[in-house]
SEFI-765694 format. One record per residue (C-alpha): residue number from 0; residue in three letters; y, x, z. Coordinates in steps of 0.001 Angstrom, whole numbers. Layout:
// SEFI-765694
zator, miti, y, x, z
NUM, ALA, Y, X, Z
...
//
This chain:
// SEFI-765694
zator, miti, y, x, z
0, MET, 78108, 71172, 97395
1, ASP, 77751, 74504, 99144
2, GLU, 79685, 74862, 102366
3, LYS, 82134, 77767, 102348
4, LYS, 81250, 80494, 104803
5, VAL, 83872, 81498, 107320
6, THR, 84539, 85156, 106615
7, MET, 87808, 85910, 108429
8, PRO, 88797, 85328, 112016
9, HIS, 91525, 82696, 112204
10, SER, 94313, 82354, 114740
11, LEU, 97627, 80563, 114948
12, ILE, 100400, 81539, 117367
13, ILE, 103641, 79587, 117751
14, GLU, 106376, 81109, 119888
15, SER, 109009, 78681, 121263
16, ARG, 108847, 76625, 118030
17, LYS, 110895, 79424, 116428
18, SER, 108201, 81611, 114878
19, ILE, 104614, 81288, 113747
20, SER, 101908, 83864, 112993
21, VAL, 98692, 82942, 111227
22, THR, 95627, 85060, 110477
23, GLY, 92647, 84165, 108314
24, VAL, 94823, 82991, 105404
25, THR, 93038, 83042, 102052
26, GLY, 95881, 81684, 99890
27, ALA, 99289, 80054, 99743
28, ASP, 100297, 77113, 97595
29, ASN, 103792, 75994, 98469
30, PHE, 106558, 77441, 100560
31, ASN, 110185, 76476, 100884
32, ASP, 112639, 76016, 103744
33, GLU, 110979, 72748, 104869
34, GLU, 107247, 73247, 104251
35, ILE, 104660, 76008, 103991
36, THR, 101183, 75167, 102677
37, LEU, 98463, 77729, 103362
38, TYR, 94718, 77875, 102840
39, THR, 92618, 79264, 105651
40, CYS, 88922, 79742, 106186
41, TRP, 89077, 76548, 108314
42, GLY, 90949, 74324, 105833
43, GLN, 94401, 73672, 104450
44, LEU, 97253, 74282, 106888
45, CYS, 100618, 72581, 106399
46, ILE, 103582, 73818, 108459
47, LYS, 106693, 71629, 108388
48, GLY, 110089, 72443, 109803
49, GLU, 113674, 73395, 109074
50, ASN, 115068, 76654, 107698
51, LEU, 111568, 78129, 107383
52, GLN, 111502, 81697, 106082
53, LEU, 108390, 83740, 105348
54, SER, 108584, 87268, 106705
55, VAL, 104971, 88259, 105941
56, LEU, 102666, 86824, 103266
57, ASN, 99626, 89032, 102754
58, THR, 96538, 87154, 101616
59, ASP, 94602, 90437, 101254
60, SER, 94729, 90990, 105022
61, GLY, 95042, 87249, 105729
62, ASP, 98327, 87569, 107650
63, VAL, 101311, 85217, 107418
64, SER, 104417, 85101, 109607
65, ALA, 107394, 82785, 109359
66, SER, 110455, 81851, 111367
67, GLY, 112649, 78766, 111632
68, LYS, 112370, 75494, 113528
69, ILE, 108717, 74419, 113507
70, ASN, 108295, 70641, 113673
71, SER, 104597, 70185, 112909
72, VAL, 101368, 71983, 112057
73, VAL, 98590, 69973, 110415
74, TYR, 95114, 70981, 109253
75, SER, 93138, 69131, 106596
76, GLU, 89577, 69666, 105422
77, ARG, 90558, 70850, 101950
78, LEU, 89150, 74394, 101876
79, GLU, 89848, 75529, 98327
80, LYS, 93110, 75668, 96483
81, HIS, 93215, 73198, 93612
82, PRO, 95172, 74196, 90508
83, GLY, 98716, 72925, 90578
84, PHE, 100858, 71735, 87705
85, PHE, 102112, 75209, 86794
86, SER, 98708, 76899, 86903
87, ARG, 97261, 74230, 84579
88, GLY, 100166, 74615, 82136
89, PHE, 100178, 78433, 81934
90, LYS, 96539, 79418, 81344
//
């Protein structure tokens, strides 16, 4: 398997557990008031919290911003978005 090249700079800034800004985002999978799942050039990023609200979601520029109470931020090695239930059903 070919390793994906890192093409965007990636950063993550959390301010007082009330807001988060992420750069280097290549896609988004799930977002609701308790969880935001993003794909970055460094792997999948899962943000969990309460009353989460996206204020910016621009995968063209790679920028995402959200506010709410941030409880955890977890990276995993999954680099590419896998098709979900809805994308498989509506081809």
